[in-house]
C-alpha positions in Angstrom: 0.1 -0.1 -0.2 1.5 3.4 -0.7 2.0 6.1 1.7 -1.0 8.3 0.1 -3.4 5.6 0.8 -2.5 5.3 4.5 -2.4 9.4 4.9 -5.7 9.4 3.5 -7.0 6.8 5.8 -5.4 8.4 9.0 -6.8 11.9 7.8 -10.3 9.9 7.9 -9.6 8.5 11.4 -8.7 11.5 12.7 -5.0 10.5 13.4 -3.3 13.7 13.5 0.1 12.7 14.9 0.1 9.8 12.1 -0.2 12.0 9.5 2.6 13.9 10.4 4.9 10.9 10.7 3.7 9.6 7.1 4.4 12.9 5.6 7.9 12.8 7.2 8.3 9.3 5.3 7.4 10.8 1.5 9.9 13.9 2.4 12.6 11.2 3.3 11.7 8.9 0.4 11.9 12.0 -2.0 15.5 13.5 -0.4 17.2 10.0 -0.1 18.0 10.6 3.6 18.5 7.6 5.8 18.7 7.9 9.2 20.9 5.8 11.2 20.2 6.3 14.9 22.9 5.3 17.8 21.3 4.2 21.1 22.0 3.3 24.1 23.2 3.8 27.7 25.0 7.2 28.6 28.6 6.2 28.6 28.1 3.0 26.7 30.7 4.3 23.9 28.1 5.6 21.6 30.2 8.6 20.4 33.6 6.7 20.5 32.1 4.3 18.3 30.8 6.9 15.6 34.3 8.5 15.9 36.0 5.1 15.2 33.5 4.1 12.3 34.5 7.6 10.5 38.2 7.3 11.8 37.9 10.4 12.8 38.0 12.3 16.6 34.6 14.8 15.9 32.5 13.8 18.9 33.5 14.4 22.4 34.0 11.1 24.3 33.4 12.1 28.0 30.8 14.8 27.7 28.5 15.5 30.7 25.0 14.1 30.6 23.6 17.5 31.2 25.0 19.0 27.9 23.7 15.9 25.7 22.3 16.8 22.6 21.0 15.0 19.4 23.6 15.6 16.6 23.5 14.8 13.1 26.2 13.7 11.2 26.0 14.0 7.6 27.7 14.3 4.3 29.5 17.6 3.5 32.5 18.6 1.1 32.9 21.5 3.3 33.6 20.5 6.6 31.8 22.7 9.2 29.1 22.8 12.5 25.7 23.9 12.3 24.3 24.7 15.9 20.3 24.9 15.7 18.2 26.6 18.4 14.7 26.0 19.7 13.5 29.5 18.6 14.6 28.5 14.9 18.1 30.5 14.4 21.1 28.7 13.4 25.0 29.5 13.7 27.6 28.2 11.7 31.0 27.2 13.0 33.9 25.0 12.1 33.9 21.2 12.5 35.9 21.7 15.8 33.1 23.2 17.9 31.4 20.3 18.2 33.6 19.2 21.2 33.7 22.6 22.7 29.5 22.8 22.6 29.7 19.5 24.7 32.3 20.6 26.8 30.7 23.7 28.1 32.8 26.1 26.3 32.6 29.7 27.4 32.1 30.5 23.4 28.6 28.7 23.2 25.9 30.6 25.1 22.6 29.4 26.0 23.3 25.6 25.8 19.7 25.0 27.0 18.1 26.7 24.2 19.8 24.5 21.8 17.7 22.2 19.7 20.1 20.2 17.7 23.6 20.1 16.4 24.5 19.4 12.5 27.7 18.4 11.3 29.3 18.1 7.8 31.8 15.5 7.2 33.7 14.5 4.2 33.4 10.8 4.4 32.5 8.5 1.2 30.3 6.5 3.8 27.9 9.7 4.1 28.1 10.5 0.5 24.6 8.6 -0.8 22.3 10.1 1.9 23.3 8.2 5.0 22.8 10.4 7.9 24.4 9.0 11.4 22.5 10.4 14.5 24.2 10.5 18.1 21.6 10.3 21.1 21.7 11.4 24.6 21.6 8.2 26.7 18.3 6.6 27.5 19.2 6.8 31.4 20.0 10.6 30.9 19.1 12.5 34.0 17.3 15.1 32.1 13.4 14.4 30.7 14.0 16.8 28.0 17.1 15.0 26.5 15.3 11.4 27.0 12.1 12.8 25.0 14.4 13.9 21.9 16.1 10.7 22.0 12.6 8.9 22.0 11.3 11.0 19.1 14.3 10.0 17.2 13.1 6.6 17.0 10.4 7.8 14.7 12.9 9.2 11.9 15.1 6.3 12.1 15.4 4.1 9.0 17.6 1.6 11.8 18.7 1.7 14.8 22.2 0.9 16.0 21.8 -0.2 19.7 24.9 0.0 21.8 25.3 -2.0 24.8 28.4 -1.2 27.2 27.1 -4.3 29.2 24.4 -7.3 29.5 21.0 -5.4 28.7 19.5 -3.7 31.7 16.1 -3.5 32.0 15.8 -0.1 30.8 17.7 -1.5 27.6 14.8 -4.2 27.5 12.0 -1.4 27.9 13.5 0.8 25.0 14.3 -2.3 22.7 11.1 -3.3 22.9 9.5 0.3 22.2 11.8 0.2 19.0 10.2 -3.1 17.8 6.8 -1.8 18.2 7.8 0.9 15.6 8.6 -1.7 13.2 12.4 -0.2 13.4 15.2 -2.7 12.4 18.1 -3.2 15.1 21.5 -3.8 14.7 23.1 -4.5 18.2 26.6 -3.5 18.9 28.2 -4.7 22.0 31.1 -2.1 23.3 33.7 -2.7 26.0 34.3 -6.6 25.0 37.9 -5.9 26.1 36.9 -5.4 29.9 36.0 -9.2 30.4 38.1 -10.8 33.0 39.0 -14.3 31.4 39.4 -15.5 35.4 36.0 -14.6 36.4 33.6 -15.4 33.3 34.4 -16.6 29.4 33.7 -13.7 27.1 32.4 -16.0 24.3 29.8 -17.5 26.5 28.5 -14.3 28.0 28.5 -12.6 25.0 26.4 -16.0 23.6 23.9 -15.5 26.3 23.4 -11.7 25.6 22.7 -12.4 22.1 20.2 -15.2 23.3 18.4 -12.7 25.3 18.0 -9.9 22.8 16.5 -12.9 20.2 14.2 -13.6 23.1 13.3 -9.9 23.5 12.8 -9.3 19.5 11.6 -12.3 18.7 13.7 -13.1 16.0 17.5 -13.5 14.8 19.4 -10.5 15.5 22.7 -9.0 13.9 25.0 -8.8 17.2 28.5 -7.5 16.8 30.9 -7.6 19.8 33.4 -4.7 19.6 36.3 -2.5 21.4 36.5 0.9 21.0 40.1 1.0 22.4 42.7 0.1 19.7 45.2 -2.6 19.8 42.7 -4.9 21.7 41.5 -8.1 20.2 37.5 -6.6 19.6 38.8 -3.4 17.8 39.1 -5.4 14.7 35.2 -6.0 14.8 34.3 -2.5 14.2 35.4 -3.0 10.3 32.8 -5.8 10.5 30.1 -3.1 11.5 31.5 -0.8 8.8 31.1 -3.4 6.2 27.5 -3.4 7.0 27.1 0.3 7.1 29.2 0.6 3.5 26.5 -2.0 2.4 23.7 -0.1 3.4 24.9 2.9 2.2 25.3 1.5 -1.2 21.6 0.2 -1.5 20.4 3.3 0.4 17.5 3.6 -1.9 15.9 0.0 -1.2 17.0 0.1 2.4 14.7 3.3 2.4 11.8 1.6 0.9 12.0 -1.4 3.4 12.2 1.1 6.4 9.1 2.7 5.1 7.2 -0.5 4.4 8.2 -2.0 8.1 6.6 1.3 9.1 3.3 1.2 7.2 2.7 -2.4 8.0 2.6 -1.3 11.7 0.3 1.7 11.1 -1.8 -0.4 8.9 -2.3 -3.4 11.5 -3.0 -0.9 14.2 -5.7 0.5 12.0 -7.1 -3.0 10.9 -7.4 -3.6 14.6 -9.3 -0.2 15.4 -11.5 -0.3 12.1 -12.7 -4.2 13.4 -14.1 -2.9 16.6 -15.9 0.1 15.0 -17.3 -2.2 12.2 -18.3 -4.5 15.3 -19.9 -1.6 17.1 -21.9 -0.3 14.2 -23.4 -4.1 13.5 -24.8 -3.7 17.3 -26.2 -0.5 16.4 -27.8 -2.0 13.1 -29.1 -4.9 15.1 -30.6 -2.9 17.8 -27.9 -3.1 20.3 -28.3 0.7 20.7 -27.2 0.3 24.4 -24.4 -1.8 23.8 
């Protein structure tokens, strides 16, 4: 079913919020923008993982929770940073400003008024329309930041869920929310270099974590164990993740379509259920059961 058909149904059913999401889907398809959102706990290693993927030291890796912002990393021949404010203003800086924003630099005023940051990077991986999104942690102490991160689910073509340890109850809750939205997840387990062989087998622990995630999602999952630290055994696995992302980038048009189809199926299933209930109620009225 086409987006326009579902949008017509959404309008008829008064689903104002869904109408906005569907219009966004159409816009994403037209502009060939594929948002790959990095999700997980604060300090799980999302920012450092992105730096390692791009092989660039762009994002701060020890920023404070209270200054966390949504950061979009997209392709640009001329590398720069745009700070977008809640009131619609935008300011252009050099790419080095990204770290200064998160480190509470005196050069950046009104941190609480920033809506998001956009970073242009000259990297082949991003050239076809792939956009990497770094989010605040799901365990952030500020409700505003948590809501921004939750909203990021809705615009994601796919999510890289970064785990710095075995899945916590908060992880499981958010993973379940992502699954309900119909968004595909790639799981990346960081900090694999911290396993202590005398206490536990890394292979056994990682297999158990993958099994937990598969039970949670109800299907086989992509699970890539890595380390963000160079000169460690698991650091080489970042190249495995890179290969997955490169393949995605090359076939981005098809990936966009598949992502939209997944979202539409979730919405259609919900509408079918609601319309079935409405149909049953109307039949009762026709049969004279007006009180019911």
